[in-house]
N, C-alpha and C positions, 0 to 999 in steps of 0.2 A: 708736673704740677700745673693744673689748669686754673683753679680758683681757690679762694679761701672760704671756709665755712666757719664763721665766728673766730676768724683769725688762724684757723688750722687749715693746712693745704689739703686739697682733695685730688684724687686721681682722675684719670680720664673717664671713669665710670661715675664720677660724682661722689664716691664714698670717701670719707676721711682717710687719709694715709696713716700708716703706722710709724711711730717714731721708734727707731732701733738704735741702741747704743751698745758698744762693746769697748772694753778697755783692758789694758794690761800694763804691768810694770815688772821690772826685773832687778834683782840685786846680784851684782857680779862680784864674786869673791876674788880678791887680789892678794898678792904676796904680803907677808908680814901682817896678817890679820886685818887688813883694810878691805874696803869694798866700795863699789860705786853703784848708785841707784840710777836706773834709766826709767824714765816715765814718772808718773803714769801718763799714758797717752790714751785718749778717748776719741773714738770716731762715732759720730752721730749722724744719722741720715733718715729721711722719710722714704718709706717704701710702700708700694701698693698693698692694700689690704688683701688678704687671701686666706687660704687654709693655714692651720697651725704649721704644717710642714713647709709650706711656701715661705711663711714668715721666718721659720727656723733656718731655712736656707739663706735668707738675707742676714740673719744674725751671724751665721757661720762665715759668710763672705765679709761682713764687717769686722768680725774678730780676726780674720786672716789678714786684713789690711793692718790692723794694730800690731799683730805679731810680726809681720814683715818689717814694719818700722823698727820695732825693738831689735830684731835680728840685725838690721843694718847698723843701728847704733852700737850694738854689742861688738860687731866686727871693728868698728872705728875705735872704741875704747880699748879693746884687746890689742889692736895694732899699735896704739899709742903706748900702752904699757910695755909691750914686747920690744919696742924700739928704744927704750931707755935702759 
């Protein structure tokens, strides 16, 4: 991000950047009809403006980060439940 245009970051080309957000949450079913909610987790970032496909790639990458976090937390929760 080089500069701000009316408070909005611009890219190297001077064009306003695109704000991309992706989020996820998960409900993990546990024994005896209980469950644990993980999230929601939201990742938000500014990305360079581009074609719809280029922006979609940034959305996918941002969603992947959210999903990776949920997967790590799921492992932690399941490990805690299985150890009891």
